[in-house]
C-alpha positions, 0 to 999 in steps of 0.5 A: 842174071836173076831173071834167068833163074827165077823159075827156081823160086816157088812164087812165080807165075805158071807161065815162067815155068813153061819151057824154063830150062830149054829156054835158058839153055837155048837162050844162052847159046842164042837159039831160043826163037823168041816170039816170032823167030824172025831175028837171027841172033849173032850168038847162034852163028858164032857158036855154030862156026866154033863147033863147025871148026871143031868138027872139021878139025876132029874129022881131019885128025881122025882121018889122018890117024886112020891113014897112018893106020893108028886105029885106036887114035882114029877111033878116039878122035872120030867118035867125038867128031861124030857126036859133035857132027850130030850136035852141029846138025841139031844146031843147023835144024834149030836155026833153019826151023826157028820160026816153026819152033816159035810157032809151036811154043806160042801155040802150046802157051795159048793151049796151056795158059788160056784156060779160064775154066780151070779151078784154083786147086787144079791151077795149084797142082799144075803150078807145083808140078811145073815147079818140080819139073823145072827144078828136076830139068835144071839138074842136068843143065847145071851139072853139065855146066859145072863139069865142063867148067871144071874140065876146062879149069883143071890145067890152070888149077894144076899149073897154079898149084905147081907154081905155088909149090915152087915146082917148075918141072915139066908140066905136060899139057894135053888138049881135050881131043886128039887133034893134029 
């Protein structure tokens, strides 16, 4: 776990900061291609299947609402379904072209880190800017993770607070999306 976040420290090698945040987020999902891009991680397939089920369910619900002429609910359901479908397309393309992504990553690594003629002050400037870029890029990832976690834990926390207050009146549970 500590090795995933070592790019937040200033004392690492320059190569640690290379694609640090994309590598972290794609590796968590199972989509980082590694050195060769040959191996297909099971995690990526699991995430792809889960999102596929969600997209199909949202589309089905949206079309049902549209068939019932409930246009507001149909739009509230089909808009997230469209966004999820685009994410599903991105995931498919990352799976399909993982070898190309690996080749591009390795080529960039060679171009950036095999420079022997670079002066030490140039290396220091590039290192400090790489640290800054990795930290700035980490903010959207971490805030998105915390927002998602809070969003998912909210019903549990509300139920816990009501239970601790001995209030057993009807608590209405809502799903995050309008699904049938």
